[in-house]
N, C-alpha and C positions, 0 to 999 in steps of 0.2 A: 617509596610505595610505587608499585607499577601495576596498573589497571589497564587492561585492553582498551583500545581505542582512544586512550589518552597520551600513549607514547606511539611511536611509529616504529612498525615492525617491518622485517623484510618483505612480508606478504603485502603489507601496505604500499611498499615502493612499488612492487609489480603491479598492484591495483592501480596505482597512480599512472604508471607507464600505460597501461591497457586504457584507462579513463581518458588521458590526453589524446591517445590515437583515436579513440572512437569520437571524442568532440572536435577533431579536426585539428589538433596542435601539431606543429611542425617540430618534431623532436630532433631534427639533424644536429643542432648545435649542443644537445646535451645528452646524447645517447652515451657517450663514454661516462659522463658523470653519473647517469644511472648505474652503469655497470660497476663503477668505483664505489657507490653507496651500497649496491647490492652485496658486494664482497665484503662488507662491514658486519660485524656482530652486533646488531641494533638491540639486542638485550642488554648490552653494555652502555649504561647511561652516557658515557664519554662519546659516543659516536651519535648521539641524537642531534647535535647541531648540524652535522653534515646533512642528515635526512631533512631536516628542517629547511636548511638553506636551498635544497633541492626543489622541495615542494613551493618555497617562496618563488622560485624562478619558473616552474611549470605553468603557474597561471598566468604568467606575463607573456608567454610564447604566442606567436602570431598563429593564425590559421593557415593551413595549406592552401595554396592557390587553386588546387583541384577539389577542395571540399565543397560538395554540392547541397549542404543544408544551411538553412539560415534560422539560428536559435538564440534569440535574446532571452534575458532574464527578467528584465523590467517590464512592468505591467503594460505600459503604452506600447513598448515594442512587440509585445506577444500580440496585443489586440490588432495591431497594425498589420500583422503578418497571418492573422487567423481568416477564417472565411468572411466574418463580419455578419454572418446570417444566423446568429444565435436565436432560436425561437422562444418565445414566451408561451407557456402552455396553460390552458384553463385548468384550474384544480377546484374541484366542487367542495363547497363546505360541508356537505353531508358525508363526504367520504375521507377528508383529511385526517380525522382522528385515527380511523382505522388503518390508514396507510402509514402514518407516522409510527403507530404502534407495530405495524407489519415490518417497517424498515429496521427498527430496533430489534424486534424479534428474529427477523431473517439474518441480521448481522450476528447476533449471538449464536443462532443455529449454524450458520455456515463456518464461523469460527471454531465452534465445538467440533464440527465434522473434521476439520482440518488439524485441530490443535495436537492431539496425540501422535500424529505422524509428521509434525514439523521437523524438517531435517532429514526425513527418510529420502533415500534416493530410490529409483524405479526397482532395481533388483529385490529391495528389502520390502517396500510396500507391495509391489505386484505379486511378489512371492508369497508374501503374507494372505493376500486376498485369494490367489490361486490354490494354495494348500488348504484354505478353509472352504473352498468351492463357493467363494463370494465374489468372484470375478464376472462382469465388471462391478464397480462400486455402486451400490444402490441403498446403503444405509450406514448408519454410524460405526465406527470402529469399537470392537468390544475386546476386552481382556477375557471374559468368562467363555468367549467362543473359541479360544484357542486351547489346544492340547498343551500338556507340559512341554512336549517336544517342540511345538510350534512357537511357544513363549521363548524357550532358550534359543531356538534358531534365529528368531528374529529380535531378540533381546528386548522383549517387552517390559516395560517398567511397570509394576504393579500400582505405583503411585501417579502413574500418567493419567491424562484426562479423557480416558475411555469413557464412553457413555454409561456404562454399568458401574463406573467408579465415582460419579459425580452427582450431585442433587441440585445442580445450579450451573450458570455459566461461570466457571472459575475465572480468577484474574488473569488478563492477558493484554499485552501492550496494545493490541489492535482494538480492543473495546476501551481500555485506558484513555486512549487518545480521543475516542469519540466522545467519551464523557467529559473530557478536558475541554473539548470544543464547546460543550454546553455550559461548562464553568467558566470559560473565558467570556463568552457572549453574555452570560448573566452577571460577571462582574464589571464588564468594561463596555458593554453595549455593542449594537451593530456598527459603531465607528470605531472598533477596536483597531489597534496598530500593531505592525510587526514587533514593535518594542513593548506593546503590552503583552504579546504571546511569550516573549522571552522572559519578561518580568514574571508572568505566571508560572513558567517552568521552573525558575529559579527559587520562588516562594513555595510551590506545591508539589513539584516533582523532584525527588531525590537524584542526584547527579548519577549514581550508579544504577538507577532504573532505567536509564536512557542507554540506547545502544548507537553504534556506528556514527552516521551523520549528525543525529541528534546530540550524542555525547561530545562530538568535536564542537558543535556549535555552543553547548553549554560552557565548555572550556573557555571558548573564545568570549562569550559574554562576561564571564568572571575576569577576563583579561582586559575588558572595557572595549572589545571590539564589537561594534554595533551592528545590527542588521542593516543592509543585506550582506556586508562584508563578512559577518560571522559565518556565512554560508561557504565562503571561498577559502579562508585561510587554513591551510595544512588539512584540507578535508579530501581524502581520496574517495570518500563515499558520497559524493555530492549528487550523484544521480541514482543512488539506490532507492529502495522501495519506501524509506522511512516517510517520507512526506505523503505518498500516495495512500498509506494506511491511516493518515490523519483527516482524510477528505470528508467523510461521511456525514458528520454533523453539518457541515456547511452547506450540503445539499438539503438536509432536513430542515434548516432554518430559513431557507428560501426556496419552497416547493413551487415548482412550475417556473422558476426564473434562473435558468442555468448560467446566465451572464453573472448575476449577482453571487450565486453560489460559488462561481470560478474566482470572482475577485475576492470573496472571503478566503478561498483556498489559497490565493496567490499571498495574501497577507501572512498566512500561516507558513506556508512552504518556504518564502524567500529567506527565512532566518537560518535555514539549514540546508537548503539545496539550491541548485541551478539548473537551467535549461530543461532537459526532460525529467529531471527530478522534480522541478515545480510544475511541469506540464501534467505529469501523472496525477498529482492532486487536483489540479484544475479540471482535468478530464473526468476523474472519478466524481468529484463533487457535482460537475454539471450534469453527469448522468444520474446521480442519485436525485437530484433536483428534478430533472426531465421525468423521471419514473412516476412522479406523482400525479403528472397528466398526460403521460405518453400513453398510446395504445399498443405500442410493440417495442420489443428490444431494439428493433432497427431504429425506431425513432430516438429511442435512448443513446444508442451509439453515435447517431448523427449530432445529437446535441453535444456529446462529449467531444467530438471531433471540431465542432464548430467554435470551440474557445482556445484551441491551441494552434501553434503556427502549422500552416499547410506544409511547409517544407521542412518538417522536423522529423526526427528519427522515429519518434513515437507514433506520430500521425502516419507516417509510411508503413509501420509495422501493424498498426490497427487496421489500416486499410488491406494489407496484405492478407490478414486473417480473414477479413470480409470477403475478399476476393476468392479464397479457398472455398467458403461456404456458398457463395453464388455459384461456382463451378461445379458444385456436388461433390466436394471432397469428404471422404467419411471421417469420422471423428478421430479413429486411430492414426490414420494417415497424417491428419493435421497435428495431432501430438507429436507424431515422430518429426514432422517438419520443424517444429519448435525446438525440439531437442537436437535437430540437426543445425539449428542457428546459434542456440545458447547451450553451453556445457554445464550440466547441473552439477559437476563435481568441482567447479571452479566458483568460488564464494562470490566474485564480482557478477558472474552470469546468474547464480542462483538467487541473488538478492537484488538484482537490478530492476529499475522500474520498468523497463520495456519488456523484458522477458516475462514478467508476471502480468503485465498489462495484456500481453498477447494471450495469455492463459484465461484472463477475466473475459476477454472478447470471446474465446472459444467457449467458455462455460454460458455466456449469455445467447450465443447464436446456436450451438448445438443442444442447448438446454430446450429449446423449441417451445419456451413459454411455460415449462413444467418446473416449479420451484425445486423439488428434490432432484429432478436430473440436472438442472443448471448447477447447482452447488456441488453435486458429485462430479460433473464434468470439469469443474474448476479445481477440485482437489486431487483427482485421479492422476493427472499429469506429473504430480510432485511439484518441484520448486517450492514456493513460500506458501505451503498449503492452508495455514489457518488465515493468512492475509487474503489470499484469493478467494477462499471459501466465504469468508466475512463480506468482502466487497459485493461479490455475486448475490449473496444472501440478502444483503442490504437493499440492493436494486431491485431484486425480484419481490422482496417483501413490500416495498414501496409502490411497485408496479401492480401487485396483486392485492394487497391489503392483508391485514392479519387474519381476517375471516376466511382467507383462502389458502393460508398456510396449512398443510394437513397436520393434524394433531400428533401423529406419529414423529414428525420432526420437532414441533414446538414443545411437546410435553417434557422431554428430558431437562429442559432448563428451568422448568418450574417457575417461569415468569420473573426469575431472579438473576442478578448479575452482580458479581463481586468485583470490586476495582480497588486500585490504590490511590485513588482520587479522594482527597478530603471531602467529608460530607456526603460520599457516595460509596461507601465502604461495602455495603450490602443493600441493594436498591432493587425494587420491583420495576419490572419494564413498564408497567402501566404508569407508574409514578414518573419515569423517564419520558414517557409520552406527554403526559401533562405539564412537565417543566419545559418540553420542547415547544408545545403549543403556545406557551406563554412567550417563548423567544420569537415564534413565528409572528405574533401579534405585534412585538417590537419592531421587528425588521418591516413588516408590512404597514406599520402605523405611521 
């Protein structure tokens, strides 16, 4: 049996080479070995040992002397290299239920906005919008709005999650992991460990429902490779977005306490990711947490930056987008700049933590405090559209509260989420809100 992400492909070897270069590894000693392995047909199982041996070597390579970033993966190391000025924000008891409800609703709405166009590159998405005179994006994607010619031109799937084709938030990995966070906290409590998260995956999430870094980590668990080493062994995707999309519940569970939310996120992330892959989840969880008590997205972003190393690539990139906004750069120019840094046609760039974190930052800043504008600003640039829409929607929902999310955005999900998580296959968002409030009491108690 050959299942993608459980064996190493030639594309994975290219990804590993790029990943090593970006994380500062000195590849001088093994460049020829990379070329040798890339010349093999890795679809042939007989060649897998050569690819595996190469990846076993790459993670032991030293960093280049000129590498200017300082990026540990252990929690103490991360904290020692962060600003250490993580704020604790006051969260009013009178608003917490509405804000938790807003966060769940916002995550579902933002995810639904981006879901039908996940994987679309700019020519396809932007062409669809312009051909229908719907540019720039200001509303959900619709199947019925397109003529037969447009449907054919842009290969619209009638079974896709277009807003006119759904009656709830359909199952999606971005929301499955949010509900999984709730289930993990419910089962193991606030003192859950990375090993508890790994155990939950193996008991409650089918292997083939996971992707990229998560599937590699799952395979490693089965081979008795425990966290955090499970994130390192033969894992070319160790800084991809998979951990960042698992962040939100940890922010829900620790409202107003970004440091605690980031710690929860680290325990979750370290089983499958390293360095900026971990930081992405900590950053997003801290921002969600801060949104429950913050007065602006600027405060939210600052809270996120406070929990990750100052000299990391993620922190540098988030600050870079912030500087564009401060300088008065217009939205379209900012989008073009991100595309100039990251190539949406390369899987590593399309799915990387940092490229998508830059777009999340873009959505928050250029959204100007408006829920709909923020999620549209996060989806229109392409890259991982449902992930970025969900993260921005979650933060804005927590910041504004459910009562301030316009009904034209909230109504299509009909307060209902479908998931692949046992016990939550079809659940009302109000029910998830009530369950979350119980976990908040456990964390705060």
